Structure formats: C-alpha cells, structure tokens
C-alpha positions, -999 to +999 in steps of 0.1 A: +327+541+738+327+556+703+354+551+677+354+579+652+371+588+619+364+609+590+340+584+576+318+582+607+316+565+641+311+530+656+295+524+690+313+497+712+299+490+745+331+477+759+366+487+749+379+452+757+357+429+738+358+391+744+366+368+715+330+362+708+322+398+702+297+407+676+318+437+665+340+426+637+368+441+616+342+442+587+322+467+610+352+490+612+361+486+575+326+495+564+333+530+577+360+535+549+334+531+522+354+507+504+338+475+491+350+443+506+355+427+472+381+455+466+400+446+497+425+419+509+442+415+544+478+407+551+490+394+584+528+399+587+552+379+608+582+392+626+613+375+610+649+390+608+656+376+574+628+365+550+629+332+532+639+348+500+668+365+517+654+399+520+653+417+555+623+410+575+604+434+599+604+434+638+586+451+665+607+481+663+605+485+624+596+520+612+565+526+591+586+531+561+602+497+566+569+480+571+555+497+539+586+486+520+584+452+532+548+449+523+554+461+489+577+434+481+561+399+477+574+364+466+567+350+431+545+322+446+521+321+475+506+356+469+475+367+452+478+365+414+457+396+410+457+415+443+430+440+448+434+478+449+432+481+487+452+461+512+444+459+551+478+454+567+482+439+601+511+430+624+514+400+646+504+397+682+504+367+707+488+335+694+463+343+667+460+379+675+467+407+649+470+444+652+458+467+625+486+487+611+475+505+578+451+505+550+472+511+519+463+515+481+479+492+455+489+516+427+501+488+404+527+462+400+561+466+385+575+440+361+585+411+382+622+401+388+635+367+388+628+364+425+600+388+436+571+410+428+570+447+437+539+469+441+536+506+445+517+511+478+503+544+492+492+549+528+456+561+528+454+573+566+419+557+569+404+548+604+433+567+622+416+561+657+421+523+652+455+521+636+478+504+660+450+499+685+426+475+668+434+439+678+416+411+659+414+373+661+431+362+629+410+332+619+432+315+593+464+304+610+480+288+579+471+318+556+490+350+559+468+368+534+430+364+529+403+381+509+385+412+523+352+393+525+370+367+548+388+391+571+355+409+576+343+382+598+372+383+621+362+396+655+377+426+672+392+415+705+404+447+718+407+484+712+441+488+730+455+519+744+486+532+727+516+520+748+536+551+758+574+553+751+593+560+782+617+589+781+653+575+780+669+604+799+690+632+785+722+612+787+709+584+764+689+606+740+701+600+705+674+601+679+671+604+640+650+630+621+622+605+615+618+598+652+622+635+661+590+642+640+571+614+659+585+629+692+569+663+685+535+651+675+526+614+686+508+607+717+531+579+729+558+604+733+542+627+757+567+620+784+596+630+761+578+663+752+573+670+790+610+664+796+622+684+767+599+714+775+612+717+810+648+725+801+672+745+780+706+735+769+732+727+743+725+702+717+743+685+689+731+677+653+752+652+633+749+649+597+755+610+594+762+614+556+796+628+564+798+631+601+799+670+602+785+686+635+763+715+643+763+727+678+731+747+688+715+761+720+680+763+734+683+795+756+659+813+779+638+823+748+628+788+741+629+752+754+646+723+739+612+711+728+604+744+711+639+744+693+637+708+682+601+713+669+614+737+644+638+711+631+611+686+628+590+711+609+615+724+583+647+704+589+670+734+594+654+755+623+665+786+603+703+777+605+722+787+574+746+757+577+718+733+576+696+746+549+713+729+520+715+696+539+692+665+538+676+665+572+666+629+569+703+622+576+704+642+608+710+626+643+701+647+673+714+644+709+718+667+740+753+677+751+744+697+782+711+703+801+709+738+818+685+753+842+660+776+826+671+805+849+707+803+836+722+836+827+725+842+789+762+848+792+767+814+807+746+797+782+766+813+754+799+802+772+789+765+774+778+767+737+813+783+726+830+755+747+813+727+726+819+745+693+856+747+701+858+712+714+840+697+683+857+722+660+822+728+645+831+760+629+861+750+607+852+715+601+815+714+610+782+731+602+784+762+625+786+794+606+796+814+638 
C-alpha cells in the first residue's frame, strides 16, 4: 500500500507490519522535511489527575484538551531546551503508541512556581498517518525522547480509523466541536447517513445561559444539511444566533419526521415545541 501526504508517499508492502518491520517512524517523519535534530517525541499516558494536580487526558479527550495538556510541562523531568518540533503520541497496549500530531513549539512562557508552559501549533503534517500509525515505543521508562531516537522505532501497524457508532436520535446530544467533526470526519460516516435520511425538529441550547432555539429541517433539507450550516458558520442564518458564541451551543433532536410529511404538519410540530419551551419570549427564536 502507499501512504501519501503533501510531502510525498511511502511504499509499505503490508499494512499490518510485524514488530521487526524495517519501516520505521523515521521513514515517515522524513516525509515532513524536518531534520530529526529539530524534533523530539512525547508519549503521553492516560491519567485522570496528573501528579502535579492538573487534569490529565483520557481516551475521549478532545484535540484541544490534548494540545493544552501537551503545552504544560513540569519543572523537572522535561527537556531543558526542547526543540522546535514535537511528535506527540498517545498510549496503546503495552509498549505501543499511536501517532497523534506533529506540533511546532512557538516558545516558552516564563515558568510559574510549579510548571512550564509552551505555545504549540498543530502543523497538520502526515494527515494520512495521524491516529493510525502505531509504533513500538522503545524506551519504556522514558516518556520523551530525542528525534534521532524515536526515528528508529518500528511501525507496527497502519490501523483503520475506528468508526463511531450512531447513538440513535433519542440519545443524540452533541456540542459544537463534535458537530464539526460529525459533518467532515470519516469515523462519523454512520452519523451522516442517519442524519441525511430524515427531517425533523431540533433544539439548540446556548449552555452559557440555558436559552433555547427550536428549529426545523423540512422537506427542503435534511437534518444533516441543516446542521452542516451550523457547523460551517455557527448560526445557520438565524438572526437570534448570530450574536452568540457557537462554541457554547449544544445540539439535540426533539422529533424525527418522515421526509414525506406535509409542510403544514412540520410547522405545527415546530410551533408546539416553541410554545412548550417558550423559546420566543425566553429563548432565541425570533418568530
């Protein structure tokens, strides 16, 4: 098979390589054009609370949470002068580690009494390997190593992205960040199939103050089409939402309707929920 990115491609004869594979993480990193001497690698562990008292990360942590966690380091045990580029990996079973991101170190802020803080930027390098490239971490007692060291670690697997099962309309409650992932990422394909097959009445809650917006996806567009507009611009053209912070929105489905439903019936159901939730007088609906 061939793994490609903007920098080029790498030929792999078998997508599930044994531990003795000659294809190494260094072979993949070479495609970035970044010298190994300008890199270091970090293998995180899943912990609820870090030893310094800060929140840790877990298997369901968002990209923003992982980036924030990576940017904060303890005063001891970390590289004194970390290089410009960091290869960040997440833990797997045993000595396995999965490639998460390559980030750029933009500089260190003045340290506090308990921690060091770095400005990090996601470089979006090797996108075909992110979340898929599994390596054998060769330094079990070290959670960070130099780029020249991690380059020798063998690639064990180029794993398929694990699809996220659709939870059902009755259990569908997502925030804005996850909505953006739903409309674009491959692992949410089943969600898009479900949302594209129905119309209905939905609810947007601004979690900053609890105010509601009741909307509809009628015969002109499906729930997926309607929600894609919210993922794109945050307000979907709705006046009551334009001045709001979309990152605080939570989306759910109130009622699923058959695509063949009459427009009058759809409007009646929408009106019922606007009345029941009082979303005109005490919510975000303008009409």
